[in-house]
C-alpha positions as CSV (number, residue, x, y, z in Angstrom):
1,M,125.9,74.2,97.6
2,E,126.2,77.4,99.5
3,N,125.1,77.5,102.8
4,R,123.0,80.9,102.5
5,T,119.4,81.7,103.6
6,A,117.1,83.7,101.5
7,L,114.1,85.6,103.3
8,V,111.5,86.1,101.0
9,F,108.5,88.7,101.3
10,G,105.2,88.8,98.9
11,A,105.5,84.7,97.8
12,T,101.9,85.1,96.5
13,G,102.2,87.9,94.3
14,L,103.3,87.2,90.6
15,V,106.9,87.7,91.2
16,G,107.2,86.2,94.5
17,R,105.9,82.9,93.7
18,H,108.6,82.4,91.0
19,L,111.2,84.1,93.2
20,V,110.3,81.1,95.8
21,E,110.8,78.7,93.0
22,E,114.0,79.9,91.7
23,L,115.3,80.3,95.2
24,I,114.6,76.2,95.6
25,R,116.3,76.0,92.6
26,S,119.7,78.1,93.2
27,M,122.9,76.1,94.5
28,R,123.3,78.9,96.8
29,Y,120.7,78.9,99.1
30,S,120.3,75.8,101.8
31,T,117.5,77.6,103.4
32,V,114.4,79.4,102.1
33,K,112.5,81.5,104.5
34,V,108.8,82.3,103.3
35,F,106.8,84.6,105.4
36,T,103.6,84.7,104.3
37,R,99.7,85.0,105.9
38,R,98.7,81.4,104.2
39,P,100.3,78.7,103.7
40,L,101.6,77.7,100.4
41,N,102.1,74.4,101.1
42,I,105.7,74.1,99.6
43,E,107.3,70.6,100.8
44,H,110.7,71.1,100.1
45,I,113.7,70.7,102.5
46,K,115.3,73.8,101.7
47,V,111.7,75.8,102.5
48,V,110.8,77.0,105.8
49,E,107.2,78.9,106.1
50,H,106.7,81.1,108.7
51,L,102.8,82.0,109.2
52,A,102.7,85.3,110.2
53,D,100.9,88.7,109.6
54,I,103.8,90.5,107.5
55,R,102.8,94.5,108.5
56,D,103.3,93.5,112.2
57,V,107.0,92.7,111.5
58,P,107.7,93.0,115.6
59,S,105.8,89.7,115.8
60,Y,108.3,88.0,113.7
61,S,111.0,89.4,113.4
62,D,113.1,86.7,115.7
63,Q,112.4,84.6,112.9
64,M,114.0,87.2,110.3
65,R,117.9,85.6,110.5
66,G,119.2,85.1,106.9
67,D,121.7,86.5,104.6
68,D,119.6,87.9,101.5
69,V,116.3,89.1,101.7
70,Y,114.2,89.5,98.7
71,I,110.9,91.6,98.7
72,A,108.1,91.5,96.2
73,I,105.4,93.3,98.1
74,G,102.9,95.5,96.1
75,T,99.4,96.3,95.8
76,T,97.1,98.3,93.9
77,L,94.9,101.2,94.8
78,R,91.3,99.4,94.6
79,K,93.0,97.1,97.2
80,A,94.8,99.0,99.3
81,G,91.4,101.5,99.4
82,S,93.5,104.9,99.2
83,V,96.4,106.5,98.5
84,S,97.9,106.5,102.1
85,Q,97.0,102.5,102.5
86,E,98.8,101.8,99.6
87,E,101.7,104.1,100.5
88,E,101.6,102.0,103.6
89,T,102.1,98.8,101.8
90,D,103.8,99.6,98.9
91,R,106.7,102.3,100.7
92,H,106.8,101.9,104.6
93,M,105.8,98.2,105.3
94,V,108.8,97.4,102.4
95,V,111.1,99.5,104.5
96,R,110.1,97.9,107.9
97,I,111.1,94.8,106.6
98,A,114.0,95.9,104.9
99,S,115.3,97.5,108.2
100,E,114.5,94.9,110.6
101,A,116.1,92.4,108.1
102,K,119.5,94.2,108.4
103,K,119.6,94.6,112.1
104,R,118.8,90.5,111.9
105,G,121.9,90.1,109.7
106,A,121.3,90.2,106.1
107,G,124.0,91.7,103.7
108,R,122.3,91.4,100.9
109,I,118.7,92.7,99.6
110,A,116.6,92.8,96.4
111,V,113.5,94.3,96.0
112,V,110.8,95.1,93.0
113,S,109.9,98.4,92.3
114,S,108.2,99.8,89.0
115,L,109.3,101.7,85.7
116,G,109.2,104.8,86.2
117,A,109.7,105.4,89.7
118,D,110.5,109.0,90.5
119,A,110.1,110.1,94.3
120,S,109.6,113.5,92.8
121,S,106.9,112.3,90.5
122,K,103.2,113.8,90.5
123,N,101.9,110.7,89.7
124,F,101.1,109.1,93.6
125,Y,102.2,105.2,92.3
126,R,105.8,106.4,90.8
127,R,106.3,109.0,93.9
128,I,105.7,105.9,96.1
129,K,107.9,103.6,94.4
130,G,110.8,106.3,94.1
131,E,110.5,107.0,97.9
132,M,110.1,103.5,98.7
133,E,113.5,103.0,96.5
134,N,115.5,106.0,98.0
135,D,114.0,104.6,101.8
136,I,115.7,101.1,100.8
137,K,119.2,102.9,99.6
138,K,119.6,104.6,102.9
139,L,119.7,101.4,104.8
140,K,122.9,100.7,103.7
141,Y,122.8,96.9,103.0
142,N,126.2,95.5,101.2
143,R,124.4,94.8,97.9
144,T,121.0,96.7,96.6
145,V,119.0,95.6,94.0
146,I,116.4,97.3,92.9
147,A,114.2,95.9,90.1
148,R,112.5,98.1,87.8
149,P,110.4,96.0,85.9
150,S,107.7,97.0,82.9
151,L,104.3,95.3,82.3
152,L,104.3,92.0,84.2
153,L,103.4,88.7,82.1
154,G,102.6,85.5,83.9
155,K,99.5,84.2,85.7
156,R,97.9,86.2,89.0
157,E,95.8,84.9,91.6
158,D,93.7,88.1,91.3
159,F,92.1,89.2,88.1
160,R,93.3,92.7,86.9
161,F,91.4,94.1,83.9
162,F,93.1,97.1,82.6
163,E,96.3,94.5,83.5
164,E,94.7,91.7,81.1
165,V,94.0,94.1,77.8
166,A,97.4,95.5,78.1
167,K,99.0,91.8,78.5
168,V,96.5,91.1,74.9
169,L,98.6,94.0,73.3
170,A,101.8,93.6,74.5
171,I,103.0,90.7,72.6
172,P,102.4,92.7,69.1
173,L,104.1,96.0,70.6
174,G,107.1,94.3,72.0
175,F,108.2,93.8,68.0
176,I,107.7,97.6,67.5
177,L,109.8,98.4,71.3
178,K,113.2,98.4,70.0
179,G,116.2,100.4,70.8
180,K,115.5,103.1,74.2
181,L,111.4,101.9,74.0
182,S,112.8,98.4,74.4
183,I,112.3,99.4,78.6
184,Y,108.9,99.4,77.9
185,R,108.6,95.7,76.7
186,A,106.5,93.4,78.9
187,I,108.5,90.9,80.7
188,H,107.5,87.8,82.3
189,A,107.4,87.1,86.4
190,R,110.0,84.6,85.8
191,T,112.5,86.4,83.9
192,V,112.2,89.2,86.9
193,A,113.0,86.9,89.4
194,R,115.9,85.0,87.9
195,A,117.7,88.5,86.8
196,M,117.0,89.3,90.9
197,I,118.8,86.4,92.2
198,W,121.8,86.5,89.7
199,L,122.2,90.1,90.6
200,T,122.4,89.7,94.5
201,G,125.2,87.3,94.1
202,T,127.1,90.0,92.1
203,E,129.4,92.8,93.0
204,E,128.6,95.6,91.2
205,N,128.4,99.3,92.1
206,R,125.0,100.1,91.1
207,S,121.4,99.3,92.2
208,I,118.6,100.5,89.7
209,Y,118.2,97.7,87.1
210,L,115.6,98.4,84.2
211,S,113.6,96.0,82.5
212,D,115.3,95.6,79.3
213,E,118.9,94.8,81.4
214,L,116.7,92.3,83.6
215,Q,114.9,90.6,80.3
216,Q,118.2,90.1,79.1
217,L,120.1,88.6,82.5
218,G,116.8,87.1,82.9
219,R,117.1,84.7,79.6
220,E,121.0,84.4,80.6
221,E,120.2,82.3,83.6
222,N,117.0,80.7,81.7
223,A,119.5,79.3,79.1
224,K,121.9,78.3,82.0
225,V,119.0,76.4,83.7
226,N,117.8,74.9,80.6
């Protein structure tokens, strides 16, 4: 086992929960620091929980020493209440965490974005994600992984009606979405997590990974584990 430390933000979310589980299983890490506002009650020798308001980065920055940082933070317009508040969470908070982690010694970062992210988009959600990606790349980590998954499969803690409807349609549509359209196939959150962890350990000279690539890499890692 390598003596690396992973920092995880967004661990109560769909991808974040699987990130923690897969990081525990990974032989690359001896310590998994999880920053969360409420206890996860994970009893494992690798896991160190830091209860904190993740919006207030200075309040826990002293605990952010580690090698690799994984950020799976995201909200919805309904939960945020306004576009500006969604931008605060999905862009500015993510960048503040990433910036502070780099100052504290982290050399590699993996962030969950979204398919279609584009800083010049007229769609506010795609714009926010695109601007977040640009800000993350400007930090110049030694290794940057930006995951752009399509519709995420898996059980969320919060119910999202339209997302659940889309999931019902996703399976039959998956057989139709082939070739260039395969990037739109739904992908399981665990597959995304596994792909992110694998990619963080590589030395590729690129940062953006689309959903079909994540699907392939995540499946390959799943085959190795099982």
